[in-house]
C-alpha positions as CSV (number, residue, x, y, z in Angstrom):
1,M,0.0,0.0,0.0
2,S,1.4,3.4,-1.0
3,S,1.7,6.2,1.5
4,E,-1.1,8.2,-0.2
5,N,-3.4,5.2,0.1
6,E,-2.4,4.7,3.7
7,I,-3.1,8.4,4.4
8,S,-6.5,8.2,2.6
9,T,-7.4,5.2,4.8
10,F,-6.2,7.1,7.9
11,L,-8.3,10.2,7.0
12,S,-11.4,8.1,6.5
13,G,-10.9,6.5,9.9
14,W,-10.4,9.8,11.5
15,A,-13.5,11.3,9.9
16,K,-15.6,8.3,11.1
17,A,-14.1,8.7,14.6
18,E,-15.0,12.4,14.7
19,Q,-18.6,11.8,13.5
20,A,-19.0,9.0,16.1
21,A,-17.4,11.0,18.9
22,D,-15.2,7.9,19.4
23,I,-12.7,9.4,22.0
24,D,-10.7,6.2,22.3
25,A,-10.1,6.0,18.5
26,L,-9.3,9.7,18.3
27,A,-6.9,9.4,21.2
28,A,-5.0,6.7,19.3
29,L,-5.1,8.7,16.0
30,L,-3.7,12.0,17.5
31,T,-0.1,12.5,18.5
32,D,0.5,13.4,22.2
33,D,1.6,16.9,21.2
34,F,-1.3,17.4,18.8
35,A,-2.4,21.0,18.2
36,G,-5.6,22.1,16.6
37,I,-6.3,25.6,15.4
38,G,-9.9,26.3,15.0
39,P,-11.6,28.4,12.3
40,L,-11.7,31.5,14.6
41,G,-8.0,31.2,15.6
42,F,-8.4,29.4,19.0
43,T,-6.0,26.6,19.8
44,L,-6.8,23.2,21.2
45,S,-4.4,20.6,22.8
46,K,-5.1,16.9,22.3
47,Q,-7.0,16.8,25.6
48,D,-9.1,19.9,24.5
49,W,-9.8,18.3,21.2
50,L,-11.0,15.1,22.8
51,A,-13.0,16.9,25.4
52,R,-15.2,18.5,22.7
53,H,-16.8,15.0,22.3
54,T,-17.5,14.3,26.0
55,P,-21.1,14.7,27.2
56,G,-20.2,18.2,28.6
57,G,-18.1,19.1,25.6
58,G,-21.1,20.1,23.4
59,L,-19.9,19.0,20.0
60,R,-22.3,16.7,18.0
61,Y,-22.0,15.6,14.4
62,A,-24.8,14.1,12.4
63,S,-22.4,13.9,9.4
64,F,-18.7,14.5,8.9
65,D,-17.3,14.1,5.4
66,L,-14.0,14.9,3.7
67,H,-13.9,16.1,0.1
68,E,-11.3,17.7,-2.3
69,V,-8.6,15.8,-0.5
70,Q,-5.1,16.7,-1.6
71,I,-2.2,14.8,-0.1
72,R,1.6,15.6,-0.2
73,V,4.0,13.1,1.4
74,Y,7.4,14.3,2.6
75,G,9.1,11.1,4.0
76,D,7.7,10.5,7.4
77,A,5.5,13.6,7.3
78,A,2.5,14.5,5.1
79,I,0.2,17.5,4.5
80,A,-3.4,16.9,3.6
81,R,-5.6,19.7,2.5
82,V,-9.3,18.9,2.7
83,R,-12.8,20.3,2.6
84,Q,-14.9,19.2,5.6
85,D,-18.6,19.2,5.0
86,V,-20.4,18.6,8.3
87,D,-23.9,18.7,9.8
88,G,-23.4,19.4,13.5
89,T,-24.0,21.5,16.6
90,Y,-21.9,22.9,19.3
91,H,-23.8,23.3,22.6
92,G,-27.0,23.1,20.6
93,N,-26.0,25.8,18.1
94,P,-25.6,24.9,14.4
95,I,-22.0,25.0,13.2
96,P,-21.0,26.2,9.7
97,A,-21.5,23.4,7.2
98,A,-18.2,23.8,5.3
99,S,-14.6,24.4,6.3
100,R,-11.2,23.9,4.7
101,A,-8.5,22.2,6.8
102,T,-4.8,21.6,6.5
103,L,-3.8,18.5,8.4
104,V,-0.2,17.6,9.4
105,L,0.4,13.9,9.7
106,V,3.5,12.0,10.9
107,H,4.5,8.4,10.4
108,A,6.0,6.8,13.5
109,A,6.0,3.3,14.9
110,G,4.5,1.9,11.7
111,A,1.4,4.2,11.6
112,W,0.2,7.6,10.5
113,R,-1.0,9.9,13.2
114,L,-2.5,13.5,13.2
115,A,-0.1,16.0,14.7
116,G,-2.0,19.2,13.8
117,I,-4.9,20.7,12.0
118,Q,-5.7,24.3,11.0
119,M,-9.3,25.1,9.9
120,S,-11.0,27.9,8.2
121,F,-14.7,28.4,7.4
122,V,-15.6,28.5,3.7
123,A,-17.0,32.0,3.4
124,G,-20.4,32.3,1.9
125,T,-21.5,28.8,2.8
126,P,-24.3,28.1,5.3
127,G,-23.5,29.3,8.8
128,A,-20.1,30.9,7.8
129,P,-19.3,34.5,7.5
130,P,-20.1,36.2,4.2
131,I,-17.6,36.6,1.4
132,P,-16.2,40.2,1.8
133,G,-17.1,42.5,-1.0
134,R,-19.5,40.2,-2.7
135,P,-23.2,41.3,-2.9
136,G,-25.1,38.9,-0.7
137,G,-21.8,37.5,0.7
138,T,-22.5,34.0,-0.7
139,A,-20.5,31.6,-2.8
140,D,-21.4,31.1,-6.4
């Protein structure tokens, strides 16, 4: 199996774990020093990322899909750029349906793991800020 196929399989498993709020699976998929940067610039440690899925954490996904996946492999590291399309809520409030994310993956001890992610809302999509300077602020 090539690295890109392995990474695609990893990303699929990660997306399923996110949608299912499978904290045990996510804990195994993230590096210990994982860092997440949310679409509004906030940062989350691995523990913070996992806590979003606990009963008090408030994050719920009805769907979590990855599209437009682009993978670049650099030895034991890789960058994946994706579009995340989700149906979910945070503390009962709808979250924007689309975001772009850059994921940093590392290969260690025979497996790929997620070391970091940076997310941005897709302007003009449902729930996201409008596109600056565009009448109506929506995507074409």
